PDB file of N, H, CA, C and O in Angstrom:
ATOM      1  N   MET A   1      98.213  94.419  98.697  1.00  0.00           N
ATOM      2  CA  MET A   1      98.752  93.258  99.370  1.00  0.00           C
ATOM      3  C   MET A   1     100.141  93.587  99.874  1.00  0.00           C
ATOM      4  O   MET A   1     100.779  94.513  99.374  1.00  0.00           O
ATOM      5  N   SER A   2     100.614  92.849 100.850  1.00  0.00           N
ATOM      6  H   SER A   2     100.095  92.096 101.257  1.00  0.00           H
ATOM      7  CA  SER A   2     101.956  93.096 101.379  1.00  0.00           C
ATOM      8  C   SER A   2     102.982  92.262 100.601  1.00  0.00           C
ATOM      9  O   SER A   2     102.641  91.248  99.992  1.00  0.00           O
ATOM     10  N   LEU A   3     104.215  92.700 100.632  1.00  0.00           N
ATOM     11  H   LEU A   3     104.492  93.524 101.127  1.00  0.00           H
ATOM     12  CA  LEU A   3     105.274  92.004  99.922  1.00  0.00           C
ATOM     13  C   LEU A   3     105.469  90.589 100.469  1.00  0.00           C
ATOM     14  O   LEU A   3     105.866  89.693  99.724  1.00  0.00           O
ATOM     15  N   SER A   4     105.199  90.377 101.739  1.00  0.00           N
ATOM     16  H   SER A   4     104.876  91.105 102.345  1.00  0.00           H
ATOM     17  CA  SER A   4     105.356  89.048 102.336  1.00  0.00           C
ATOM     18  C   SER A   4     104.391  88.030 101.726  1.00  0.00           C
ATOM     19  O   SER A   4     104.625  86.826 101.832  1.00  0.00           O
ATOM     20  N   GLU A   5     103.314  88.492 101.093  1.00  0.00           N
ATOM     21  H   GLU A   5     103.124  89.470 101.007  1.00  0.00           H
ATOM     22  CA  GLU A   5     102.342  87.609 100.444  1.00  0.00           C
ATOM     23  C   GLU A   5     102.694  87.342  98.982  1.00  0.00           C
ATOM     24  O   GLU A   5     101.983  86.607  98.297  1.00  0.00           O
ATOM     25  N   GLY A   6     103.785  87.934  98.503  1.00  0.00           N
ATOM     26  H   GLY A   6     104.363  88.531  99.060  1.00  0.00           H
ATOM     27  CA  GLY A   6     104.191  87.787  97.113  1.00  0.00           C
ATOM     28  C   GLY A   6     104.593  86.366  96.759  1.00  0.00           C
ATOM     29  O   GLY A   6     105.084  85.614  97.600  1.00  0.00           O
ATOM     30  N   LYS A   7     104.377  86.017  95.511  1.00  0.00           N
ATOM     31  H   LYS A   7     103.977  86.629  94.828  1.00  0.00           H
ATOM     32  CA  LYS A   7     104.701  84.681  95.019  1.00  0.00           C
ATOM     33  C   LYS A   7     106.079  84.679  94.368  1.00  0.00           C
ATOM     34  O   LYS A   7     106.481  85.656  93.736  1.00  0.00           O
ATOM     35  N   ILE A   8     106.794  83.571  94.529  1.00  0.00           N
ATOM     36  H   ILE A   8     106.467  82.777  95.042  1.00  0.00           H
ATOM     37  CA  ILE A   8     108.124  83.428  93.958  1.00  0.00           C
ATOM     38  C   ILE A   8     108.037  83.533  92.436  1.00  0.00           C
ATOM     39  O   ILE A   8     107.193  82.896  91.805  1.00  0.00           O
ATOM     40  N   GLY A   9     108.920  84.345  91.859  1.00  0.00           N
ATOM     41  H   GLY A   9     109.606  84.863  92.371  1.00  0.00           H
ATOM     42  CA  GLY A   9     108.952  84.533  90.417  1.00  0.00           C
ATOM     43  C   GLY A   9     108.077  85.662  89.908  1.00  0.00           C
ATOM     44  O   GLY A   9     108.071  85.946  88.711  1.00  0.00           O
ATOM     45  N   SER A  10     107.339  86.310  90.795  1.00  0.00           N
ATOM     46  H   SER A  10     107.343  86.079  91.768  1.00  0.00           H
ATOM     47  CA  SER A  10     106.448  87.403  90.393  1.00  0.00           C
ATOM     48  C   SER A  10     107.102  88.757  90.615  1.00  0.00           C
ATOM     49  O   SER A  10     107.989  88.908  91.455  1.00  0.00           O
ATOM     50  N   SER A  11     106.643  89.743  89.842  1.00  0.00           N
ATOM     51  H   SER A  11     105.922  89.620  89.159  1.00  0.00           H
ATOM     52  CA  SER A  11     107.141  91.115  89.979  1.00  0.00           C
ATOM     53  C   SER A  11     106.024  92.006  90.495  1.00  0.00           C
ATOM     54  O   SER A  11     104.854  91.817  90.164  1.00  0.00           O
ATOM     55  N   TYR A  12     106.403  92.975  91.309  1.00  0.00           N
ATOM     56  H   TYR A  12     107.354  93.129  91.578  1.00  0.00           H
ATOM     57  CA  TYR A  12     105.448  93.885  91.921  1.00  0.00           C
ATOM     58  C   TYR A  12     106.001  95.303  91.876  1.00  0.00           C
ATOM     59  O   TYR A  12     107.190  95.510  91.635  1.00  0.00           O
ATOM     60  N   ARG A  13     105.129  96.270  92.108  1.00  0.00           N
ATOM     61  H   ARG A  13     104.163  96.102  92.303  1.00  0.00           H
ATOM     62  CA  ARG A  13     105.530  97.673  92.208  1.00  0.00           C
ATOM     63  C   ARG A  13     105.219  98.124  93.637  1.00  0.00           C
ATOM     64  O   ARG A  13     104.127  97.872  94.146  1.00  0.00           O
ATOM     65  N   VAL A  14     106.169  98.784  94.273  1.00  0.00           N
ATOM     66  H   VAL A  14     107.056  98.989  93.859  1.00  0.00           H
ATOM     67  CA  VAL A  14     105.987  99.252  95.650  1.00  0.00           C
ATOM     68  C   VAL A  14     104.957 100.375  95.659  1.00  0.00           C
ATOM     69  O   VAL A  14     105.126 101.394  94.990  1.00  0.00           O
ATOM     70  N   ALA A  15     103.889 100.176  96.426  1.00  0.00           N
ATOM     71  H   ALA A  15     103.752  99.348  96.970  1.00  0.00           H
ATOM     72  CA  ALA A  15     102.840 101.189  96.547  1.00  0.00           C
ATOM     73  C   ALA A  15     103.115 102.106  97.730  1.00  0.00           C
ATOM     74  O   ALA A  15     102.959 103.322  97.621  1.00  0.00           O
ATOM     75  N   SER A  16     103.526 101.531  98.868  1.00  0.00           N
ATOM     76  H   SER A  16     103.653 100.544  98.957  1.00  0.00           H
ATOM     77  CA  SER A  16     103.869 102.338 100.036  1.00  0.00           C
ATOM     78  C   SER A  16     104.696 101.504 101.007  1.00  0.00           C
ATOM     79  O   SER A  16     104.656 100.273 100.997  1.00  0.00           O
ATOM     80  N   ILE A  17     105.442 102.211 101.840  1.00  0.00           N
ATOM     81  H   ILE A  17     105.475 103.210 101.848  1.00  0.00           H
ATOM     82  CA  ILE A  17     106.272 101.570 102.859  1.00  0.00           C
ATOM     83  C   ILE A  17     105.851 102.143 104.201  1.00  0.00           C
ATOM     84  O   ILE A  17     105.940 103.351 104.421  1.00  0.00           O
ATOM     85  N   CYS A  18     105.391 101.278 105.101  1.00  0.00           N
ATOM     86  H   CYS A  18     105.319 100.297 104.922  1.00  0.00           H
ATOM     87  CA  CYS A  18     104.897 101.716 106.417  1.00  0.00           C
ATOM     88  C   CYS A  18     105.794 101.139 107.508  1.00  0.00           C
ATOM     89  O   CYS A  18     105.406 100.215 108.224  1.00  0.00           O
ATOM     90  N   LEU A  19     106.988 101.690 107.623  1.00  0.00           N
ATOM     91  H   LEU A  19     107.303 102.440 107.041  1.00  0.00           H
ATOM     92  CA  LEU A  19     107.972 101.216 108.588  1.00  0.00           C
ATOM     93  C   LEU A  19     108.446 102.388 109.435  1.00  0.00           C
ATOM     94  O   LEU A  19     108.191 103.542 109.091  1.00  0.00           O
ATOM     95  N   PRO A  20     109.143 102.103 110.555  1.00  0.00           N
ATOM     96  CA  PRO A  20     109.740 103.206 111.327  1.00  0.00           C
ATOM     97  C   PRO A  20     110.648 104.059 110.431  1.00  0.00           C
ATOM     98  O   PRO A  20     111.256 103.554 109.487  1.00  0.00           O
ATOM     99  N   HIS A  21     110.726 105.326 110.734  1.00  0.00           N
ATOM    100  H   HIS A  21     110.232 105.736 111.501  1.00  0.00           H
ATOM    101  CA  HIS A  21     111.431 106.295 109.897  1.00  0.00           C
ATOM    102  C   HIS A  21     112.855 105.866 109.542  1.00  0.00           C
ATOM    103  O   HIS A  21     113.250 105.961 108.381  1.00  0.00           O
ATOM    104  N   ASP A  22     113.626 105.399 110.514  1.00  0.00           N
ATOM    105  H   ASP A  22     113.304 105.322 111.458  1.00  0.00           H
ATOM    106  CA  ASP A  22     115.016 105.004 110.258  1.00  0.00           C
ATOM    107  C   ASP A  22     115.100 103.860 109.261  1.00  0.00           C
ATOM    108  O   ASP A  22     115.924 103.886 108.347  1.00  0.00           O
ATOM    109  N   LEU A  23     114.256 102.865 109.436  1.00  0.00           N
ATOM    110  H   LEU A  23     113.587 102.844 110.179  1.00  0.00           H
ATOM    111  CA  LEU A  23     114.262 101.704 108.553  1.00  0.00           C
ATOM    112  C   LEU A  23     113.772 102.075 107.153  1.00  0.00           C
ATOM    113  O   LEU A  23     114.297 101.583 106.154  1.00  0.00           O
ATOM    114  N   GLU A  24     112.778 102.932 107.090  1.00  0.00           N
ATOM    115  H   GLU A  24     112.351 103.332 107.901  1.00  0.00           H
ATOM    116  CA  GLU A  24     112.269 103.380 105.792  1.00  0.00           C
ATOM    117  C   GLU A  24     113.344 104.154 105.028  1.00  0.00           C
ATOM    118  O   GLU A  24     113.497 103.969 103.821  1.00  0.00           O
ATOM    119  N   LYS A  25     114.080 105.008 105.711  1.00  0.00           N
ATOM    120  H   LYS A  25     113.955 105.159 106.692  1.00  0.00           H
ATOM    121  CA  LYS A  25     115.160 105.770 105.076  1.00  0.00           C
ATOM    122  C   LYS A  25     116.280 104.844 104.613  1.00  0.00           C
ATOM    123  O   LYS A  25     116.888 105.085 103.570  1.00  0.00           O
ATOM    124  N   ARG A  26     116.557 103.793 105.371  1.00  0.00           N
ATOM    125  H   ARG A  26     116.063 103.597 106.218  1.00  0.00           H
ATOM    126  CA  ARG A  26     117.600 102.841 104.976  1.00  0.00           C
ATOM    127  C   ARG A  26     117.197 102.113 103.687  1.00  0.00           C
ATOM    128  O   ARG A  26     118.019 101.947 102.786  1.00  0.00           O
ATOM    129  N   LEU A  27     115.949 101.685 103.598  1.00  0.00           N
ATOM    130  H   LEU A  27     115.280 101.820 104.330  1.00  0.00           H
ATOM    131  CA  LEU A  27     115.471 101.033 102.384  1.00  0.00           C
ATOM    132  C   LEU A  27     115.506 101.988 101.196  1.00  0.00           C
ATOM    133  O   LEU A  27     115.837 101.581 100.082  1.00  0.00           O
ATOM    134  N   GLU A  28     115.168 103.250 101.424  1.00  0.00           N
ATOM    135  H   GLU A  28     114.900 103.581 102.329  1.00  0.00           H
ATOM    136  CA  GLU A  28     115.246 104.251 100.357  1.00  0.00           C
ATOM    137  C   GLU A  28     116.682 104.423  99.887  1.00  0.00           C
ATOM    138  O   GLU A  28     116.927 104.559  98.688  1.00  0.00           O
ATOM    139  N   ALA A  29     117.632 104.419 100.815  1.00  0.00           N
ATOM    140  H   ALA A  29     117.433 104.309 101.789  1.00  0.00           H
ATOM    141  CA  ALA A  29     119.041 104.554 100.454  1.00  0.00           C
ATOM    142  C   ALA A  29     119.513 103.357  99.629  1.00  0.00           C
ATOM    143  O   ALA A  29     120.421 103.485  98.808  1.00  0.00           O
ATOM    144  N   LEU A  30     118.901 102.199  99.848  1.00  0.00           N
ATOM    145  H   LEU A  30     118.163 102.095 100.515  1.00  0.00           H
ATOM    146  CA  LEU A  30     119.246 101.001  99.092  1.00  0.00           C
ATOM    147  C   LEU A  30     118.501 100.933  97.757  1.00  0.00           C
ATOM    148  O   LEU A  30     118.751 100.029  96.959  1.00  0.00           O
ATOM    149  N   GLY A  31     117.600 101.868  97.507  1.00  0.00           N
ATOM    150  H   GLY A  31     117.398 102.603  98.155  1.00  0.00           H
ATOM    151  CA  GLY A  31     116.911 101.925  96.224  1.00  0.00           C
ATOM    152  C   GLY A  31     115.466 101.500  96.238  1.00  0.00           C
ATOM    153  O   GLY A  31     114.818 101.531  95.192  1.00  0.00           O
ATOM    154  N   MET A  32     114.930 101.102  97.378  1.00  0.00           N
ATOM    155  H   MET A  32     115.456 101.076  98.228  1.00  0.00           H
ATOM    156  CA  MET A  32     113.528 100.694  97.438  1.00  0.00           C
ATOM    157  C   MET A  32     112.676 101.898  97.819  1.00  0.00           C
ATOM    158  O   MET A  32     112.567 102.258  98.992  1.00  0.00           O
ATOM    159  N   THR A  33     112.078 102.508  96.807  1.00  0.00           N
ATOM    160  H   THR A  33     112.166 102.215  95.855  1.00  0.00           H
ATOM    161  CA  THR A  33     111.214 103.658  97.015  1.00  0.00           C
ATOM    162  C   THR A  33     109.841 103.362  96.416  1.00  0.00           C
ATOM    163  O   THR A  33     109.662 102.360  95.723  1.00  0.00           O
ATOM    164  N   THR A  34     108.888 104.225  96.683  1.00  0.00           N
ATOM    165  H   THR A  34     109.033 105.038  97.247  1.00  0.00           H
ATOM    166  CA  THR A  34     107.553 104.066  96.115  1.00  0.00           C
ATOM    167  C   THR A  34     107.646 104.105  94.595  1.00  0.00           C
ATOM    168  O   THR A  34     108.269 105.001  94.025  1.00  0.00           O
ATOM    169  N   GLY A  35     107.019 103.124  93.941  1.00  0.00           N
ATOM    170  H   GLY A  35     106.512 102.396  94.404  1.00  0.00           H
ATOM    171  CA  GLY A  35     107.035 103.034  92.491  1.00  0.00           C
ATOM    172  C   GLY A  35     108.120 102.121  91.927  1.00  0.00           C
ATOM    173  O   GLY A  35     108.135 101.850  90.727  1.00  0.00           O
ATOM    174  N   THR A  36     109.012 101.651  92.765  1.00  0.00           N
ATOM    175  H   THR A  36     109.001 101.871  93.740  1.00  0.00           H
ATOM    176  CA  THR A  36     110.100 100.782  92.331  1.00  0.00           C
ATOM    177  C   THR A  36     109.588  99.369  92.065  1.00  0.00           C
ATOM    178  O   THR A  36     108.717  98.876  92.782  1.00  0.00           O
ATOM    179  N   SER A  37     110.128  98.715  91.031  1.00  0.00           N
ATOM    180  H   SER A  37     110.836  99.115  90.448  1.00  0.00           H
ATOM    181  CA  SER A  37     109.784  97.320  90.749  1.00  0.00           C
ATOM    182  C   SER A  37     110.570  96.396  91.674  1.00  0.00           C
ATOM    183  O   SER A  37     111.758  96.604  91.923  1.00  0.00           O
ATOM    184  N   VAL A  38     109.883  95.374  92.178  1.00  0.00           N
ATOM    185  H   VAL A  38     108.918  95.205  91.976  1.00  0.00           H
ATOM    186  CA  VAL A  38     110.475  94.389  93.081  1.00  0.00           C
ATOM    187  C   VAL A  38     110.120  93.006  92.564  1.00  0.00           C
ATOM    188  O   VAL A  38     108.957  92.741  92.259  1.00  0.00           O
ATOM    189  N   SER A  39     111.105  92.121  92.459  1.00  0.00           N
ATOM    190  H   SER A  39     112.049  92.337  92.707  1.00  0.00           H
ATOM    191  CA  SER A  39     110.862  90.736  92.061  1.00  0.00           C
ATOM    192  C   SER A  39     111.139  89.831  93.251  1.00  0.00           C
ATOM    193  O   SER A  39     112.155  89.981  93.928  1.00  0.00           O
ATOM    194  N   VAL A  40     110.237  88.895  93.503  1.00  0.00           N
ATOM    195  H   VAL A  40     109.412  88.774  92.952  1.00  0.00           H
ATOM    196  CA  VAL A  40     110.432  87.927  94.582  1.00  0.00           C
ATOM    197  C   VAL A  40     111.218  86.750  94.016  1.00  0.00           C
ATOM    198  O   VAL A  40     110.754  86.064  93.105  1.00  0.00           O
ATOM    199  N   LEU A  41     112.409  86.522  94.559  1.00  0.00           N
ATOM    200  H   LEU A  41     112.786  87.079  95.299  1.00  0.00           H
ATOM    201  CA  LEU A  41     113.270  85.458  94.070  1.00  0.00           C
ATOM    202  C   LEU A  41     113.106  84.159  94.845  1.00  0.00           C
ATOM    203  O   LEU A  41     113.111  83.077  94.258  1.00  0.00           O
ATOM    204  N   ASN A  42     112.961  84.262  96.161  1.00  0.00           N
ATOM    205  H   ASN A  42     112.957  85.141  96.638  1.00  0.00           H
ATOM    206  CA  ASN A  42     112.865  83.065  96.984  1.00  0.00           C
ATOM    207  C   ASN A  42     112.238  83.403  98.323  1.00  0.00           C
ATOM    208  O   ASN A  42     112.248  84.556  98.755  1.00  0.00           O
ATOM    209  N   SER A  43     111.699  82.396  98.970  1.00  0.00           N
ATOM    210  H   SER A  43     111.691  81.460  98.620  1.00  0.00           H
ATOM    211  CA  SER A  43     111.119  82.545 100.294  1.00  0.00           C
ATOM    212  C   SER A  43     111.695  81.441 101.168  1.00  0.00           C
ATOM    213  O   SER A  43     111.459  80.258 100.923  1.00  0.00           O
ATOM    214  N   LYS A  44     112.443  81.827 102.180  1.00  0.00           N
ATOM    215  H   LYS A  44     112.635  82.788 102.379  1.00  0.00           H
ATOM    216  CA  LYS A  44     113.100  80.859 103.056  1.00  0.00           C
ATOM    217  C   LYS A  44     112.158  80.421 104.170  1.00  0.00           C
ATOM    218  O   LYS A  44     111.172  81.096 104.465  1.00  0.00           O
ATOM    219  N   SER A  45     112.468  79.293 104.780  1.00  0.00           N
ATOM    220  H   SER A  45     113.269  78.745 104.540  1.00  0.00           H
ATOM    221  CA  SER A  45     111.592  78.683 105.778  1.00  0.00           C
ATOM    222  C   SER A  45     111.428  79.515 107.046  1.00  0.00           C
ATOM    223  O   SER A  45     110.374  79.456 107.680  1.00  0.00           O
ATOM    224  N   ARG A  46     112.423  80.273 107.426  1.00  0.00           N
ATOM    225  H   ARG A  46     113.279  80.321 106.911  1.00  0.00           H
ATOM    226  CA  ARG A  46     112.319  81.050 108.666  1.00  0.00           C
ATOM    227  C   ARG A  46     111.707  82.424 108.460  1.00  0.00           C
ATOM    228  O   ARG A  46     111.810  83.283 109.335  1.00  0.00           O
ATOM    229  N   GLY A  47     111.078  82.643 107.326  1.00  0.00           N
ATOM    230  H   GLY A  47     110.995  81.945 106.615  1.00  0.00           H
ATOM    231  CA  GLY A  47     110.387  83.893 107.101  1.00  0.00           C
ATOM    232  C   GLY A  47     111.159  84.927 106.320  1.00  0.00           C
ATOM    233  O   GLY A  47     110.676  86.042 106.123  1.00  0.00           O
ATOM    234  N   VAL A  48     112.355  84.577 105.869  1.00  0.00           N
ATOM    235  H   VAL A  48     112.747  83.672 106.030  1.00  0.00           H
ATOM    236  CA  VAL A  48     113.158  85.522 105.100  1.00  0.00           C
ATOM    237  C   VAL A  48     112.712  85.492 103.643  1.00  0.00           C
ATOM    238  O   VAL A  48     112.535  84.423 103.060  1.00  0.00           O
ATOM    239  N   LEU A  49     112.534  86.670 103.064  1.00  0.00           N
ATOM    240  H   LEU A  49     112.679  87.539 103.537  1.00  0.00           H
ATOM    241  CA  LEU A  49     112.135  86.801 101.669  1.00  0.00           C
ATOM    242  C   LEU A  49     113.307  87.402 100.902  1.00  0.00           C
ATOM    243  O   LEU A  49     113.837  88.441 101.296  1.00  0.00           O
ATOM    244  N   ILE A  50     113.713  86.764  99.819  1.00  0.00           N
ATOM    245  H   ILE A  50     113.283  85.920  99.499  1.00  0.00           H
ATOM    246  CA  ILE A  50     114.797  87.279  98.994  1.00  0.00           C
ATOM    247  C   ILE A  50     114.171  87.970  97.794  1.00  0.00           C
ATOM    248  O   ILE A  50     113.441  87.358  97.016  1.00  0.00           O
ATOM    249  N   VAL A  51     114.472  89.261  97.658  1.00  0.00           N
ATOM    250  H   VAL A  51     115.065  89.758  98.291  1.00  0.00           H
ATOM    251  CA  VAL A  51     113.888  90.074  96.597  1.00  0.00           C
ATOM    252  C   VAL A  51     114.994  90.728  95.767  1.00  0.00           C
ATOM    253  O   VAL A  51     116.132  90.868  96.213  1.00  0.00           O
ATOM    254  N   LYS A  52     114.627  91.119  94.556  1.00  0.00           N
ATOM    255  H   LYS A  52     113.702  91.004  94.194  1.00  0.00           H
ATOM    256  CA  LYS A  52     115.553  91.823  93.676  1.00  0.00           C
ATOM    257  C   LYS A  52     114.998  93.217  93.421  1.00  0.00           C
ATOM    258  O   LYS A  52     113.878  93.378  92.937  1.00  0.00           O
ATOM    259  N   VAL A  53     115.799  94.218  93.754  1.00  0.00           N
ATOM    260  H   VAL A  53     116.710  94.087  94.147  1.00  0.00           H
ATOM    261  CA  VAL A  53     115.413  95.611  93.589  1.00  0.00           C
ATOM    262  C   VAL A  53     116.516  96.328  92.820  1.00  0.00           C
ATOM    263  O   VAL A  53     117.655  96.389  93.283  1.00  0.00           O
ATOM    264  N   ARG A  54     116.188  96.868  91.655  1.00  0.00           N
ATOM    265  H   ARG A  54     115.263  96.818  91.279  1.00  0.00           H
ATOM    266  CA  ARG A  54     117.145  97.616  90.834  1.00  0.00           C
ATOM    267  C   ARG A  54     118.439  96.833  90.599  1.00  0.00           C
ATOM    268  O   ARG A  54     119.531  97.398  90.655  1.00  0.00           O
ATOM    269  N   GLY A  55     118.309  95.539  90.337  1.00  0.00           N
ATOM    270  H   GLY A  55     117.421  95.080  90.292  1.00  0.00           H
ATOM    271  CA  GLY A  55     119.456  94.707  90.017  1.00  0.00           C
ATOM    272  C   GLY A  55     120.224  94.173  91.210  1.00  0.00           C
ATOM    273  O   GLY A  55     121.222  93.477  91.027  1.00  0.00           O
ATOM    274  N   THR A  56     119.793  94.475  92.423  1.00  0.00           N
ATOM    275  H   THR A  56     118.982  95.040  92.572  1.00  0.00           H
ATOM    276  CA  THR A  56     120.464  94.023  93.637  1.00  0.00           C
ATOM    277  C   THR A  56     119.543  93.111  94.431  1.00  0.00           C
ATOM    278  O   THR A  56     118.351  93.384  94.570  1.00  0.00           O
ATOM    279  N   ARG A  57     120.105  92.027  94.951  1.00  0.00           N
ATOM    280  H   ARG A  57     121.073  91.805  94.838  1.00  0.00           H
ATOM    281  CA  ARG A  57     119.315  91.083  95.748  1.00  0.00           C
ATOM    282  C   ARG A  57     119.397  91.448  97.222  1.00  0.00           C
ATOM    283  O   ARG A  57     120.468  91.768  97.738  1.00  0.00           O
ATOM    284  N   PHE A  58     118.247  91.395  97.892  1.00  0.00           N
ATOM    285  H   PHE A  58     117.377  91.134  97.472  1.00  0.00           H
ATOM    286  CA  PHE A  58     118.164  91.674  99.320  1.00  0.00           C
ATOM    287  C   PHE A  58     117.446  90.537 100.022  1.00  0.00           C
ATOM    288  O   PHE A  58     116.540  89.923  99.460  1.00  0.00           O
ATOM    289  N   ALA A  59     117.851  90.260 101.245  1.00  0.00           N
ATOM    290  H   ALA A  59     118.587  90.758 101.702  1.00  0.00           H
ATOM    291  CA  ALA A  59     117.131  89.328 102.104  1.00  0.00           C
ATOM    292  C   ALA A  59     116.452  90.174 103.176  1.00  0.00           C
ATOM    293  O   ALA A  59     117.120  90.858 103.951  1.00  0.00           O
ATOM    294  N   LEU A  60     115.127  90.125 103.217  1.00  0.00           N
ATOM    295  H   LEU A  60     114.584  89.569 102.588  1.00  0.00           H
ATOM    296  CA  LEU A  60     114.352  90.919 104.159  1.00  0.00           C
ATOM    297  C   LEU A  60     113.505  90.008 105.027  1.00  0.00           C
ATOM    298  O   LEU A  60     112.933  89.036 104.535  1.00  0.00           O
ATOM    299  N   GLY A  61     113.421  90.310 106.303  1.00  0.00           N
ATOM    300  H   GLY A  61     113.886  91.099 106.703  1.00  0.00           H
ATOM    301  CA  GLY A  61     112.607  89.537 107.225  1.00  0.00           C
ATOM    302  C   GLY A  61     111.126  89.804 107.020  1.00  0.00           C
ATOM    303  O   GLY A  61     110.742  90.832 106.462  1.00  0.00           O
ATOM    304  N   ARG A  62     110.293  88.871 107.477  1.00  0.00           N
ATOM    305  H   ARG A  62     110.605  88.036 107.930  1.00  0.00           H
ATOM    306  CA  ARG A  62     108.832  89.016 107.327  1.00  0.00           C
ATOM    307  C   ARG A  62     108.301  90.240 108.062  1.00  0.00           C
ATOM    308  O   ARG A  62     107.332  90.857 107.620  1.00  0.00           O
ATOM    309  N   ASN A  63     108.931  90.598 109.187  1.00  0.00           N
ATOM    310  H   ASN A  63     109.719  90.097 109.546  1.00  0.00           H
ATOM    311  CA  ASN A  63     108.459  91.774 109.922  1.00  0.00           C
ATOM    312  C   ASN A  63     108.631  93.048 109.102  1.00  0.00           C
ATOM    313  O   ASN A  63     107.926  94.030 109.332  1.00  0.00           O
ATOM    314  N   ILE A  64     109.558  93.044 108.150  1.00  0.00           N
ATOM    315  H   ILE A  64     110.131  92.247 107.962  1.00  0.00           H
ATOM    316  CA  ILE A  64     109.743  94.188 107.250  1.00  0.00           C
ATOM    317  C   ILE A  64     108.823  94.057 106.044  1.00  0.00           C
ATOM    318  O   ILE A  64     108.124  95.009 105.697  1.00  0.00           O
ATOM    319  N   THR A  65     108.811  92.888 105.398  1.00  0.00           N
ATOM    320  H   THR A  65     109.379  92.114 105.680  1.00  0.00           H
ATOM    321  CA  THR A  65     108.049  92.728 104.161  1.00  0.00           C
ATOM    322  C   THR A  65     106.535  92.818 104.368  1.00  0.00           C
ATOM    323  O   THR A  65     105.810  93.163 103.435  1.00  0.00           O
ATOM    324  N   LYS A  66     106.052  92.516 105.562  1.00  0.00           N
ATOM    325  H   LYS A  66     106.642  92.236 106.320  1.00  0.00           H
ATOM    326  CA  LYS A  66     104.604  92.638 105.792  1.00  0.00           C
ATOM    327  C   LYS A  66     104.167  94.093 105.878  1.00  0.00           C
ATOM    328  O   LYS A  66     102.973  94.387 105.819  1.00  0.00           O
ATOM    329  N   ASN A  67     105.127  95.009 106.018  1.00  0.00           N
ATOM    330  H   ASN A  67     106.097  94.771 106.066  1.00  0.00           H
ATOM    331  CA  ASN A  67     104.822  96.449 106.086  1.00  0.00           C
ATOM    332  C   ASN A  67     105.153  97.190 104.792  1.00  0.00           C
ATOM    333  O   ASN A  67     105.114  98.420 104.747  1.00  0.00           O
ATOM    334  N   ILE A  68     105.478  96.438 103.742  1.00  0.00           N
ATOM    335  H   ILE A  68     105.511  95.439 103.779  1.00  0.00           H
ATOM    336  CA  ILE A  68     105.706  97.038 102.422  1.00  0.00           C
ATOM    337  C   ILE A  68     104.534  96.634 101.546  1.00  0.00           C
ATOM    338  O   ILE A  68     104.372  95.453 101.236  1.00  0.00           O
ATOM    339  N   LEU A  69     103.725  97.584 101.147  1.00  0.00           N
ATOM    340  H   LEU A  69     103.857  98.543 101.399  1.00  0.00           H
ATOM    341  CA  LEU A  69     102.556  97.303 100.334  1.00  0.00           C
ATOM    342  C   LEU A  69     102.931  97.375  98.852  1.00  0.00           C
ATOM    343  O   LEU A  69     103.604  98.308  98.415  1.00  0.00           O
ATOM    344  N   VAL A  70     102.488  96.384  98.096  1.00  0.00           N
ATOM    345  H   VAL A  70     101.941  95.626  98.451  1.00  0.00           H
ATOM    346  CA  VAL A  70     102.838  96.306  96.681  1.00  0.00           C
ATOM    347  C   VAL A  70     101.588  96.049  95.835  1.00  0.00           C
ATOM    348  O   VAL A  70     100.547  95.634  96.343  1.00  0.00           O
ATOM    349  N   GLU A  71     101.722  96.307  94.531  1.00  0.00           N
ATOM    350  H   GLU A  71     102.569  96.644  94.118  1.00  0.00           H
ATOM    351  CA  GLU A  71     100.653  95.978  93.583  1.00  0.00           C
ATOM    352  C   GLU A  71     101.275  95.183  92.464  1.00  0.00           C
ATOM    353  O   GLU A  71     102.427  95.411  92.094  1.00  0.00           O
ATOM    354  N   ALA A  72     100.525  94.259  91.928  1.00  0.00           N
ATOM    355  H   ALA A  72      99.589  94.074  92.229  1.00  0.00           H
ATOM    356  CA  ALA A  72     101.036  93.372  90.865  1.00  0.00           C
ATOM    357  C   ALA A  72     101.310  94.161  89.597  1.00  0.00           C
ATOM    358  O   ALA A  72     100.587  95.098  89.255  1.00  0.00           O
ATOM    359  N   VAL A  73     102.381  93.759  88.901  1.00  0.00           N
ATOM    360  H   VAL A  73     102.968  92.999  89.178  1.00  0.00           H
ATOM    361  CA  VAL A  73     102.730  94.365  87.618  1.00  0.00           C
ATOM    362  C   VAL A  73     102.213  93.443  86.529  1.00  0.00           C
ATOM    363  O   VAL A  73     102.521  92.251  86.525  1.00  0.00           O
ATOM    364  N   ALA A  74     101.435  93.982  85.612  1.00  0.00           N
ATOM    365  H   ALA A  74     101.185  94.950  85.615  1.00  0.00           H
ATOM    366  CA  ALA A  74     100.843  93.159  84.552  1.00  0.00           C
ATOM    367  C   ALA A  74     101.841  92.791  83.488  1.00  0.00           C
ATOM    368  O   ALA A  74     101.495  92.101  82.529  1.00  0.00           O
TER     369      ALA A  74
END
């Protein structure tokens, strides 16, 4: 499933990132790599998703989060 489909309060593990090279490298520099845990904190009305990665909160647009594939953490 994509990160944009994530539910508020749930945690996921990044399975893959399918974005343009520059954007993918920027997310990696911020700590979002394959295998990283991601928590969905909030979902704003205009499509912005607020996530927590390695203790840092990020606001990501739907065009980015729909290209980040995640799997649920049990």
